[in-house]
C-alpha positions as a Markdown table, in Angstrom:
| # | Residue | x | y | z |
|---|---|---|---|---|
| 1 | Unk | -56.0 | 17.3 | -27.7 |
| 2 | Unk | -57.0 | 15.5 | -24.3 |
| 3 | Unk | -56.6 | 12.1 | -26.5 |
| 4 | Unk | -53.1 | 13.0 | -27.9 |
| 5 | Unk | -51.9 | 14.5 | -24.0 |
| 6 | Unk | -52.7 | 10.6 | -22.6 |
| 7 | Unk | -51.1 | 8.9 | -25.8 |
| 8 | Unk | -47.9 | 11.1 | -24.7 |
| 9 | Unk | -48.1 | 10.1 | -21.4 |
| 10 | Unk | -48.0 | 6.8 | -22.6 |
| 11 | Unk | -45.7 | 7.0 | -24.5 |
| 12 | Unk | -43.6 | 8.3 | -21.9 |
| 13 | Unk | -44.5 | 5.7 | -19.3 |
| 14 | Unk | -43.5 | 3.3 | -22.0 |
| 15 | Unk | -40.6 | 4.7 | -22.5 |
| 16 | Unk | -39.5 | 5.2 | -18.3 |
| 17 | Unk | -40.9 | 1.3 | -17.5 |
| 18 | Unk | -38.4 | 0.0 | -20.5 |
| 19 | Unk | -35.1 | 1.8 | -19.4 |
| 20 | Unk | -36.1 | 0.8 | -15.6 |
| 21 | Unk | -36.9 | -3.0 | -17.0 |
| 22 | Unk | -33.0 | -2.3 | -19.4 |
| 23 | Unk | -31.3 | -1.0 | -15.9 |
| 24 | Unk | -32.7 | -4.0 | -14.0 |
| 25 | Unk | -31.6 | -6.6 | -16.9 |
| 26 | Unk | -27.9 | -4.8 | -16.6 |
| 27 | Unk | -27.9 | -4.6 | -13.0 |
| 28 | Unk | -29.3 | -8.3 | -13.3 |
| 29 | Unk | -26.1 | -9.2 | -14.9 |
| 30 | Unk | -23.6 | -7.4 | -13.4 |
| 31 | Unk | -24.2 | -9.0 | -10.3 |
| 32 | Unk | -24.5 | -12.2 | -11.4 |
| 33 | Unk | -20.7 | -11.6 | -12.8 |
| 34 | Unk | -19.8 | -10.5 | -10.0 |
| 35 | Unk | -20.9 | -13.4 | -7.7 |
| 36 | Unk | -18.9 | -15.9 | -10.8 |
| 37 | Unk | -15.6 | -14.0 | -9.8 |
| 38 | Unk | -14.9 | -14.4 | -6.0 |
| 39 | Unk | -11.9 | -16.0 | -5.4 |
| 40 | Unk | -10.6 | -18.5 | -3.5 |
| 41 | Unk | -6.7 | -19.4 | -3.2 |
| 42 | Unk | -6.6 | -23.2 | -2.5 |
| 43 | Unk | -4.5 | -24.5 | 0.5 |
| 44 | Unk | -1.4 | -24.6 | -1.4 |
| 45 | Unk | 1.3 | -22.9 | 0.6 |
| 46 | Unk | 2.8 | -21.9 | -2.8 |
| 47 | Unk | 0.3 | -20.1 | -4.9 |
| 48 | Unk | -0.4 | -18.1 | -1.3 |
| 49 | Unk | 3.5 | -17.4 | -1.1 |
| 50 | Unk | 3.9 | -16.7 | -4.8 |
| 51 | Unk | 1.1 | -14.7 | -4.7 |
| 52 | Unk | 2.1 | -12.6 | -1.6 |
| 53 | Unk | 6.0 | -11.9 | -3.3 |
| 54 | Unk | 4.2 | -10.8 | -6.5 |
| 55 | Unk | 4.9 | -7.5 | -7.3 |
| 56 | Unk | 2.1 | -7.0 | -9.8 |
| 57 | Unk | 0.4 | -3.5 | -9.8 |
| 58 | Unk | -3.0 | -5.4 | -10.1 |
| 59 | Unk | -2.5 | -6.8 | -6.3 |
| 60 | Unk | -1.5 | -3.5 | -5.2 |
| 61 | Unk | -4.6 | -1.8 | -6.8 |
| 62 | Unk | -6.7 | -4.7 | -6.1 |
| 63 | Unk | -9.8 | -5.4 | -3.4 |
| 64 | Unk | -10.6 | -8.6 | -3.8 |
| 65 | Unk | -6.6 | -10.2 | -4.1 |
| 66 | Unk | -5.8 | -8.3 | -0.8 |
| 67 | Unk | -9.2 | -9.2 | 1.1 |
| 68 | Unk | -8.4 | -12.8 | 0.1 |
| 69 | Unk | -4.7 | -12.6 | 1.5 |
| 70 | Unk | -5.6 | -10.5 | 4.8 |
| 71 | Unk | -8.3 | -13.0 | 5.8 |
| 72 | Unk | -5.6 | -16.0 | 6.1 |
| 73 | Unk | -4.2 | -16.7 | 9.1 |
| 74 | Unk | -0.7 | -18.2 | 7.1 |
| 75 | Unk | 0.0 | -14.5 | 5.6 |
| 76 | Unk | 1.6 | -11.6 | 7.1 |
| 77 | Unk | 1.2 | -8.9 | 5.4 |
| 78 | Unk | 4.5 | -6.3 | 5.0 |
| 79 | Unk | 3.3 | -2.7 | 3.8 |
| 80 | Unk | 5.8 | 0.0 | 2.3 |
| 81 | Unk | 7.6 | 1.6 | -0.8 |
| 82 | Unk | 10.7 | 0.8 | -3.2 |
| 83 | Unk | 12.5 | -1.0 | -0.6 |
| 84 | Unk | 10.2 | -3.8 | -0.6 |
| 85 | Unk | 11.5 | -5.2 | -4.0 |
| 86 | Unk | 15.0 | -5.4 | -2.7 |
| 87 | Unk | 14.6 | -9.1 | -2.5 |
| 88 | Unk | 18.7 | -10.1 | -3.7 |
| 89 | Unk | 19.3 | -9.0 | 0.3 |
| 90 | Unk | 19.7 | -12.3 | 1.7 |
| 91 | Unk | 18.2 | -11.0 | 5.0 |
| 92 | Unk | 15.0 | -9.3 | 3.3 |
| 93 | Unk | 12.0 | -11.2 | 4.3 |
| 94 | Unk | 10.9 | -12.7 | 1.1 |
| 95 | Unk | 14.2 | -14.6 | 1.8 |
| 96 | Unk | 14.1 | -15.3 | 4.9 |
| 97 | Unk | 10.5 | -16.7 | 5.0 |
| 98 | Unk | 10.4 | -18.6 | 2.0 |
| 99 | Unk | 8.9 | -21.4 | 1.8 |
| 100 | Unk | 6.8 | -20.5 | 5.3 |
| 101 | Unk | 9.6 | -21.9 | 7.0 |
| 102 | Unk | 8.4 | -21.1 | 9.8 |
| 103 | Unk | 4.3 | -21.0 | 9.6 |
| 104 | Unk | 3.4 | -17.8 | 7.2 |
| 105 | Unk | 4.1 | -16.7 | 4.0 |
| 106 | Unk | 4.8 | -13.0 | 3.5 |
| 107 | Unk | 2.1 | -10.6 | 1.8 |
| 108 | Unk | 4.3 | -7.9 | 0.0 |
| 109 | Unk | 2.3 | -4.7 | -0.3 |
| 110 | Unk | 3.8 | -1.5 | -1.8 |
| 111 | Unk | 6.2 | -0.2 | -4.3 |
| 112 | Unk | 7.8 | 3.2 | -5.2 |
| 113 | Unk | 5.4 | 6.4 | -4.4 |
| 114 | Unk | 3.4 | 4.5 | -1.9 |
| 115 | Unk | 3.2 | 6.5 | 0.9 |
| 116 | Unk | 1.2 | 6.5 | 3.5 |
| 117 | Unk | -1.9 | 8.0 | 1.7 |
| 118 | Unk | -2.7 | 5.1 | -0.6 |
| 119 | Unk | -1.9 | 3.3 | 2.5 |
| 120 | Unk | -4.6 | 5.1 | 4.2 |
| 121 | Unk | -7.0 | 3.9 | 2.1 |
| 122 | Unk | -6.0 | 0.2 | 0.9 |
| 123 | Unk | -6.2 | -0.9 | 5.0 |
| 124 | Unk | -9.5 | 1.0 | 5.5 |
| 125 | Unk | -11.3 | -0.6 | 2.3 |
| 126 | Unk | -10.2 | -4.3 | 3.9 |
| 127 | Unk | -11.8 | -3.3 | 7.1 |
| 128 | Unk | -13.0 | -6.5 | 8.8 |
| 129 | Unk | -11.1 | -9.1 | 7.1 |
| 130 | Unk | -8.2 | -6.9 | 8.8 |
| 131 | Unk | -9.7 | -6.3 | 12.4 |
| 132 | Unk | -7.2 | -7.5 | 15.2 |
| 133 | Unk | -4.9 | -8.5 | 12.7 |
| 134 | Unk | -0.9 | -8.2 | 12.7 |
| 135 | Unk | 0.9 | -6.8 | 10.2 |
| 136 | Unk | 4.8 | -5.1 | 9.2 |
| 137 | Unk | 4.8 | -1.2 | 8.2 |
| 138 | Unk | 8.0 | 0.7 | 7.4 |
| 139 | Unk | 7.5 | 4.6 | 7.2 |
| 140 | Unk | 10.1 | 5.4 | 5.2 |
| 141 | Unk | 11.8 | 9.5 | 6.0 |
| 142 | Unk | 11.4 | 10.3 | 2.4 |
| 143 | Unk | 7.5 | 10.2 | 2.2 |
| 144 | Unk | 7.9 | 13.6 | 4.3 |
| 145 | Unk | 10.6 | 15.2 | 2.3 |
| 146 | Unk | 8.9 | 18.8 | 0.3 |
| 147 | Unk | 5.1 | 18.9 | 0.5 |
| 148 | Unk | 4.9 | 15.5 | 0.5 |
| 149 | Unk | 2.9 | 12.7 | -2.3 |
| 150 | Unk | 3.3 | 14.4 | -5.8 |
| 151 | Unk | -0.5 | 14.2 | -7.2 |
| 152 | Unk | 1.1 | 12.8 | -10.2 |
| 153 | Unk | 2.7 | 10.1 | -8.4 |
| 154 | Unk | -0.7 | 9.8 | -6.3 |
| 155 | Unk | -2.8 | 9.3 | -9.6 |
| 156 | Unk | -0.7 | 6.6 | -11.1 |
| 157 | Unk | -1.6 | 4.6 | -8.1 |
| 158 | Unk | -5.2 | 5.0 | -7.3 |
| 159 | Unk | -7.4 | 2.3 | -7.1 |
| 160 | Unk | -11.3 | 3.5 | -7.2 |
| 161 | Unk | -12.6 | 0.4 | -6.0 |
| 162 | Unk | -10.2 | 0.8 | -3.0 |
| 163 | Unk | -11.7 | 4.5 | -1.9 |
| 164 | Unk | -15.1 | 3.3 | -2.4 |
| 165 | Unk | -14.9 | 0.2 | -0.3 |
| 166 | Unk | -13.1 | 2.5 | 2.5 |
| 167 | Unk | -15.8 | 5.3 | 1.9 |
| 168 | Unk | -18.5 | 2.4 | 2.7 |
| 169 | Unk | -16.8 | 0.5 | 5.5 |
| 170 | Unk | -19.2 | 0.9 | 8.8 |
| 171 | Unk | -16.2 | 0.9 | 11.1 |
| 172 | Unk | -15.0 | 4.0 | 10.1 |
| 173 | Unk | -16.6 | 7.5 | 11.3 |
| 174 | Unk | -17.6 | 10.1 | 9.2 |
| 175 | Unk | -15.7 | 12.7 | 10.1 |
| 176 | Unk | -12.4 | 10.3 | 9.0 |
| 177 | Unk | -13.9 | 9.4 | 5.8 |
| 178 | Unk | -14.8 | 13.5 | 4.7 |
| 179 | Unk | -11.1 | 14.0 | 5.5 |
| 180 | Unk | -10.2 | 11.0 | 3.3 |
| 181 | Unk | -12.4 | 12.5 | 0.8 |
| 182 | Unk | -11.1 | 15.9 | 1.0 |
| 183 | Unk | -6.9 | 14.9 | 0.4 |
| 184 | Unk | -8.4 | 12.9 | -2.5 |
| 185 | Unk | -9.8 | 15.3 | -4.3 |
| 186 | Unk | -7.1 | 17.9 | -4.0 |
| 187 | Unk | -4.4 | 15.4 | -5.8 |
| 188 | Unk | -7.0 | 14.6 | -8.4 |
| 189 | Unk | -6.5 | 17.2 | -9.8 |
| 190 | Unk | -7.3 | 16.4 | -13.6 |
| 191 | Unk | -10.1 | 14.2 | -12.9 |
| 192 | Unk | -8.8 | 10.5 | -13.1 |
| 193 | Unk | -11.3 | 7.6 | -13.0 |
| 194 | Unk | -13.6 | 10.4 | -13.7 |
| 195 | Unk | -13.9 | 11.1 | -9.9 |
| 196 | Unk | -15.9 | 14.3 | -8.6 |
| 197 | Unk | -17.2 | 15.4 | -5.4 |
| 198 | Unk | -20.6 | 13.8 | -6.3 |
| 199 | Unk | -19.3 | 10.2 | -7.1 |
| 200 | Unk | -17.6 | 10.7 | -3.9 |
| 201 | Unk | -20.3 | 12.0 | -1.9 |
| 202 | Unk | -22.5 | 9.3 | -2.8 |
| 203 | Unk | -20.6 | 7.2 | -0.2 |
| 204 | Unk | -19.8 | 9.4 | 2.2 |
| 205 | Unk | -23.8 | 8.6 | 4.2 |
| 206 | Unk | -25.6 | 10.9 | 6.1 |
| 207 | Unk | -25.7 | 14.7 | 4.9 |
| 208 | Unk | -28.3 | 17.1 | 3.3 |
| 209 | Unk | -29.8 | 15.5 | 0.1 |
| 210 | Unk | -28.0 | 16.5 | -3.2 |
| 211 | Unk | -29.9 | 16.2 | -6.0 |
| 212 | Unk | -27.5 | 15.6 | -8.9 |
| 213 | Unk | -26.1 | 12.7 | -6.6 |
| 214 | Unk | -29.0 | 11.2 | -5.7 |
| 215 | Unk | -31.0 | 11.5 | -9.8 |
| 216 | Unk | -27.0 | 10.2 | -10.8 |
| 217 | Unk | -27.2 | 7.2 | -8.1 |
| 218 | Unk | -28.8 | 4.8 | -10.3 |
| 219 | Unk | -25.1 | 5.3 | -12.9 |
| 220 | Unk | -23.0 | 5.9 | -10.5 |
| 221 | Unk | -24.0 | 2.2 | -8.9 |
| 222 | Unk | -23.6 | 0.5 | -12.2 |
| 223 | Unk | -20.1 | 1.9 | -12.6 |
| 224 | Unk | -19.4 | 1.0 | -9.0 |
| 225 | Unk | -20.4 | -2.5 | -10.1 |
| 226 | Unk | -19.1 | -2.2 | -13.3 |
| 227 | Unk | -15.3 | -1.1 | -11.0 |
| 228 | Unk | -16.1 | -4.5 | -8.7 |
| 229 | Unk | -16.1 | -6.9 | -11.5 |
| 230 | Unk | -13.0 | -5.7 | -13.5 |
| 231 | Unk | -11.1 | -5.6 | -10.6 |
| 232 | Unk | -11.8 | -9.3 | -9.6 |
| 233 | Unk | -11.3 | -10.3 | -13.5 |
| 234 | Unk | -7.9 | -8.6 | -13.4 |
| 235 | Unk | -7.4 | -10.5 | -10.0 |
| 236 | Unk | -8.1 | -13.8 | -10.9 |
| 237 | Unk | -5.7 | -12.6 | -14.4 |
| 238 | Unk | -3.2 | -12.6 | -11.5 |
| 239 | Unk | -3.6 | -16.1 | -10.2 |
| 240 | Unk | -4.3 | -17.6 | -13.0 |
| 241 | Unk | -0.6 | -16.5 | -14.0 |
| 242 | Unk | 0.5 | -17.5 | -11.1 |
| 243 | Unk | -0.4 | -21.0 | -11.1 |
| 244 | Unk | 0.0 | -21.6 | -14.6 |
| 245 | Unk | 3.1 | -20.5 | -14.0 |
| 246 | Unk | 3.8 | -23.4 | -11.9 |
| 247 | Unk | 3.7 | -22.3 | -8.2 |
| 248 | Unk | 0.5 | -24.5 | -7.6 |
| 249 | Unk | 1.7 | -28.2 | -6.3 |
| 250 | Unk | 5.1 | -27.2 | -5.9 |
| 251 | Unk | 6.9 | -28.6 | -2.9 |
| 252 | Unk | 8.5 | -26.7 | -0.4 |
| 253 | Unk | 12.2 | -27.1 | 0.7 |
| 254 | Unk | 13.3 | -29.3 | 3.1 |
| 255 | Unk | 16.2 | -27.2 | 3.4 |
| 256 | Unk | 14.3 | -24.0 | 4.3 |
| 257 | Unk | 12.2 | -26.0 | 7.1 |
| 258 | Unk | 12.6 | -25.3 | 10.2 |
| 259 | Unk | 14.0 | -22.4 | 13.0 |
| 260 | Unk | 15.9 | -19.5 | 11.3 |
| 261 | Unk | 19.4 | -20.0 | 12.2 |
| 262 | Unk | 20.1 | -15.9 | 13.1 |
| 263 | Unk | 24.1 | -16.3 | 13.4 |
| 264 | Unk | 24.2 | -18.1 | 10.4 |
| 265 | Unk | 22.1 | -15.5 | 8.6 |
| 266 | Unk | 23.8 | -12.5 | 10.0 |
| 267 | Unk | 27.2 | -14.0 | 8.6 |
| 268 | Unk | 26.0 | -14.6 | 4.8 |
| 269 | Unk | 24.3 | -11.3 | 5.4 |
| 270 | Unk | 27.7 | -9.5 | 6.3 |
| 271 | Unk | 29.6 | -11.4 | 3.7 |
| 272 | Unk | 27.0 | -10.5 | 1.4 |
| 273 | Unk | 27.4 | -6.4 | 2.4 |
| 274 | Unk | 30.3 | -6.5 | 1.8 |
| 275 | Unk | 31.1 | -8.1 | -1.1 |
| 276 | Unk | 28.5 | -5.5 | -2.2 |
| 277 | Unk | 29.8 | -2.5 | -1.4 |
| 278 | Unk | 33.4 | -1.9 | -2.1 |
| 279 | Unk | 33.6 | 1.1 | -3.8 |
| 280 | Unk | 32.7 | 4.9 | -1.8 |
| 281 | Unk | 32.1 | 5.8 | 1.8 |
| 282 | Unk | 28.5 | 5.9 | 2.1 |
| 283 | Unk | 28.4 | 2.3 | 2.5 |
| 284 | Unk | 26.3 | 2.2 | -0.8 |
| 285 | Unk | 26.6 | -0.9 | -2.9 |
| 286 | Unk | 28.8 | -0.7 | -6.1 |
| 287 | Unk | 26.2 | -0.5 | -8.3 |
| 288 | Unk | 23.8 | 1.8 | -7.6 |
| 289 | Unk | 26.5 | 4.6 | -6.3 |
| 290 | Unk | 27.6 | 3.8 | -10.0 |
| 291 | Unk | 24.8 | 4.4 | -12.0 |
| 292 | Unk | 23.4 | 7.2 | -9.7 |
| 293 | Unk | 25.8 | 9.0 | -7.9 |
| 294 | Unk | 29.3 | 8.9 | -9.1 |
| 295 | Unk | 28.8 | 11.0 | -11.8 |
| 296 | Unk | 27.5 | 14.0 | -10.1 |
| 297 | Unk | 28.9 | 13.7 | -6.9 |
| 298 | Unk | 30.4 | 17.6 | -7.2 |
| 299 | Unk | 26.2 | 18.8 | -8.0 |
| 300 | Unk | 25.3 | 16.6 | -4.9 |
| 301 | Unk | 28.0 | 18.2 | -2.6 |
| 302 | Unk | 26.3 | 20.6 | -0.4 |
| 303 | Unk | 23.0 | 21.1 | -2.9 |
| 304 | Unk | 20.6 | 20.1 | -0.2 |
| 305 | Unk | 21.8 | 22.9 | 2.6 |
| 306 | Unk | 18.1 | 24.8 | 1.6 |
| 307 | Unk | 16.1 | 22.7 | -0.6 |
| 308 | Unk | 15.5 | 19.8 | 1.9 |
| 309 | Unk | 12.6 | 20.5 | 4.1 |
| 310 | Unk | 9.9 | 18.4 | 6.3 |
| 311 | Unk | 8.6 | 20.8 | 8.0 |
| 312 | Unk | 5.2 | 21.5 | 6.3 |
| 313 | Unk | 4.7 | 18.4 | 5.0 |
| 314 | Unk | 1.3 | 17.1 | 4.1 |
| 315 | Unk | 2.8 | 13.8 | 4.6 |
| 316 | Unk | 2.0 | 14.2 | 8.3 |
| 317 | Unk | -1.6 | 14.7 | 7.9 |
| 318 | Unk | -1.7 | 11.8 | 5.3 |
| 319 | Unk | 0.3 | 9.2 | 8.4 |
| 320 | Unk | -2.0 | 10.5 | 10.6 |
| 321 | Unk | -5.1 | 9.0 | 8.8 |
| 322 | Unk | -2.9 | 5.8 | 8.3 |
| 323 | Unk | -2.9 | 6.0 | 12.3 |
| 324 | Unk | -6.7 | 6.1 | 12.9 |
| 325 | Unk | -7.6 | 4.1 | 10.3 |
| 326 | Unk | -5.4 | 1.5 | 11.4 |
| 327 | Unk | -6.9 | 2.3 | 15.4 |
| 328 | Unk | -10.7 | 2.7 | 14.0 |
| 329 | Unk | -9.9 | -1.0 | 12.5 |
| 330 | Unk | -8.4 | -2.4 | 15.9 |
| 331 | Unk | -5.8 | -3.7 | 13.9 |
| 332 | Unk | -2.3 | -4.1 | 15.2 |
| 333 | Unk | 0.9 | -3.1 | 13.1 |
| 334 | Unk | 4.5 | -3.5 | 13.6 |
| 335 | Unk | 5.9 | 0.1 | 12.6 |
| 336 | Unk | 9.3 | 0.3 | 11.5 |
| 337 | Unk | 10.5 | 3.8 | 11.0 |
| 338 | Unk | 13.6 | 3.9 | 8.7 |
| 339 | Unk | 16.4 | 6.1 | 8.7 |
| 340 | Unk | 17.6 | 8.3 | 5.9 |
| 341 | Unk | 21.9 | 7.6 | 5.0 |
| 342 | Unk | 23.5 | 10.0 | 7.4 |
| 343 | Unk | 26.2 | 10.2 | 5.8 |
| 344 | Unk | 25.0 | 10.9 | 2.2 |
| 345 | Unk | 22.6 | 13.2 | 3.9 |
| 346 | Unk | 25.7 | 14.9 | 5.5 |
| 347 | Unk | 27.0 | 15.1 | 2.6 |
| 348 | Unk | 24.6 | 17.0 | 0.3 |
| 349 | Unk | 24.2 | 19.1 | 3.6 |
| 350 | Unk | 20.7 | 18.0 | 4.6 |
| 351 | Unk | 20.5 | 19.2 | 8.5 |
| 352 | Unk | 21.3 | 16.9 | 10.6 |
| 353 | Unk | 18.9 | 18.4 | 13.5 |
| 354 | Unk | 16.1 | 18.9 | 10.5 |
| 355 | Unk | 16.3 | 15.7 | 9.9 |
| 356 | Unk | 16.5 | 14.7 | 13.9 |
| 357 | Unk | 13.2 | 16.2 | 14.7 |
| 358 | Unk | 11.3 | 14.9 | 11.8 |
| 359 | Unk | 12.5 | 11.3 | 13.4 |
| 360 | Unk | 10.9 | 12.8 | 17.2 |
| 361 | Unk | 8.1 | 14.2 | 15.2 |
| 362 | Unk | 6.6 | 10.6 | 13.5 |
| 363 | Unk | 7.8 | 8.8 | 16.1 |
| 364 | Unk | 5.8 | 10.7 | 18.5 |
| 365 | Unk | 3.2 | 10.0 | 16.1 |
| 366 | Unk | 3.5 | 6.5 | 16.6 |
| 367 | Unk | 3.8 | 6.4 | 20.8 |
| 368 | Unk | 1.0 | 8.7 | 20.7 |
| 369 | Unk | -1.1 | 6.2 | 18.8 |
| 370 | Unk | 0.1 | 3.4 | 21.3 |
| 371 | Unk | 1.6 | 1.1 | 18.2 |
| 372 | Unk | 4.5 | -1.4 | 18.4 |
| 373 | Unk | 7.9 | 0.5 | 16.6 |
| 374 | Unk | 11.5 | -0.3 | 16.0 |
| 375 | Unk | 13.8 | 2.7 | 15.5 |
| 376 | Unk | 16.4 | 2.4 | 13.5 |
| 377 | Unk | 16.8 | 6.3 | 13.5 |
| 378 | Unk | 19.4 | 5.8 | 15.6 |
| 379 | Unk | 21.3 | 3.8 | 12.7 |
| 380 | Unk | 21.8 | 6.3 | 10.4 |
| 381 | Unk | 25.2 | 6.2 | 10.3 |
| 382 | Unk | 25.6 | 2.4 | 11.1 |
| 383 | Unk | 27.1 | 0.8 | 7.4 |
| 384 | Unk | 24.9 | -2.0 | 6.2 |
| 385 | Unk | 21.8 | -1.2 | 8.1 |
| 386 | Unk | 20.5 | 0.5 | 4.4 |
| 387 | Unk | 21.6 | -0.9 | 1.2 |
| 388 | Unk | 22.0 | 2.7 | -0.2 |
| 389 | Unk | 20.7 | 6.2 | 0.5 |
| 390 | Unk | 17.4 | 5.7 | 1.9 |
| 391 | Unk | 16.7 | 1.9 | 1.0 |
| 392 | Unk | 16.7 | -0.8 | 4.0 |
| 393 | Unk | 19.5 | -3.3 | 3.7 |
| 394 | Unk | 20.9 | -5.8 | 5.0 |
| 395 | Unk | 21.2 | -5.0 | 8.8 |
| 396 | Unk | 17.9 | -3.2 | 8.9 |
| 397 | Unk | 16.2 | -6.1 | 7.1 |
| 398 | Unk | 17.3 | -9.0 | 9.9 |
| 399 | Unk | 16.3 | -6.5 | 12.8 |
| 400 | Unk | 12.9 | -6.4 | 10.8 |
| 401 | Unk | 13.1 | -10.1 | 10.8 |
| 402 | Unk | 13.3 | -10.3 | 14.0 |
| 403 | Unk | 10.8 | -8.0 | 15.0 |
| 404 | Unk | 8.3 | -9.5 | 12.4 |
| 405 | Unk | 8.4 | -13.2 | 14.5 |
| 406 | Unk | 8.3 | -11.2 | 18.0 |
| 407 | Unk | 5.2 | -9.1 | 16.9 |
| 408 | Unk | 2.5 | -12.2 | 15.6 |
C-alpha cells in the first residue's frame, strides 16, 4: 500500500511539473511574440497623419496604437463622438490642420456611442503616455439624455485590453479603480469577453485574498498576454494598411503650409454652409433634413415635452470619473461643451429651462475640475454652429480650431 501511494504521489508530481513546464513554455512564447510586435511609427508626417485621421475601430479599441500616437509631440489628440466624422465641413480640424501645416497632425479618437466612460477608460489606460499632455475633448449633450450610455452600446465599444491597463495604472488610486470596475460590470451584463468580478479583481490590487482569484491567476495572465498580443497584431495590421495605401513618404502639399488665413477660412465655410442649408428653418444641412427629419415632422413636433430628461442620468457620474482620471494623470484637456440645436429642440417640445440647467451643471463640473472650457451652449440658436440637430458645424469647428491653437 505504501509503495502504491508513493507511485501515485510520484505520478502526480510528474503531472504537475509537466503542466508547469508547459505553462512556462507557453508563457515564454507569448512574451516573445509580444516583444516582436512593438509599433514604431517612422518619422513620416504622412503616416502619422493618416493613422490619426483613421476612423477604424481597431485604433479606438487599441492600447498599443493609441500609446504610440499619444507619445508623439507632433500629434494632437481630439476626443469626442460622432461629430468627429463630419470631415465634409471645410472647417473640420482634419481639413484645417491637414499636412501638419502648423507643426502637428490631428488624432481623432471616438465615434458614435463613445461617451464619458469609454473615454475615461482609454485615457486611464494611456497612463504616463498622456501625463502632462494637452488635448481637446468634445462633450456632447446627447450623452446625458435619459439614463446615459446604453449597455449594448458600451459593450460594442468595450476594450478589454484598455480596461486592464486602466486597472493596472500606478497613477490611479484604488477608489477610482473600484468605481470604474463596478460601473463596467453593471454595463457588461451579458458577460462580454468573459468578464466577471473575478477577472477584474486580479487587477484591483490590495484587498483580502480570494482563493478563486489566486488559483486562476496563471490562466488570467495567459489571457491578458493573449489580449495584448491580439491588440498589437491588429494595430500592426492597421499600420500596414495605412502604409500600403500609399501614405508613407507622401509629400505635404505646400499649399496647406504656413499660417492659417482665418478670414479666408470663415468665408469658405460660410459659403459652404449656405450652399448646404437651404430647405428648412432649423439650420440643418439639406441631406440630413431630407433623410432623417422631413417625412416625420408631424410625429416629431412636441413629442419630447415629457420624454426628454437629463436629471438622474448616470452620464454625470461617468463624466466625473473622466475628469478625475484627467486630474490624476495631470493631463490638460481643452474641453468643448457642445450645444444642441435650440430651434429643433424647441420644435420637439424639449424644455429650454431643463436644457439650460443641464448646461450649467456640466459647465460647473468642468470649472470645479480646473480645466479650460470652450462653452458653445450660449450659441444653440445660432445658425451654422451645428450642422444638424446635434453635430458640430461650420462656425463651431472654427471656434474649436482657434481654441486648439491657443491651448497648445
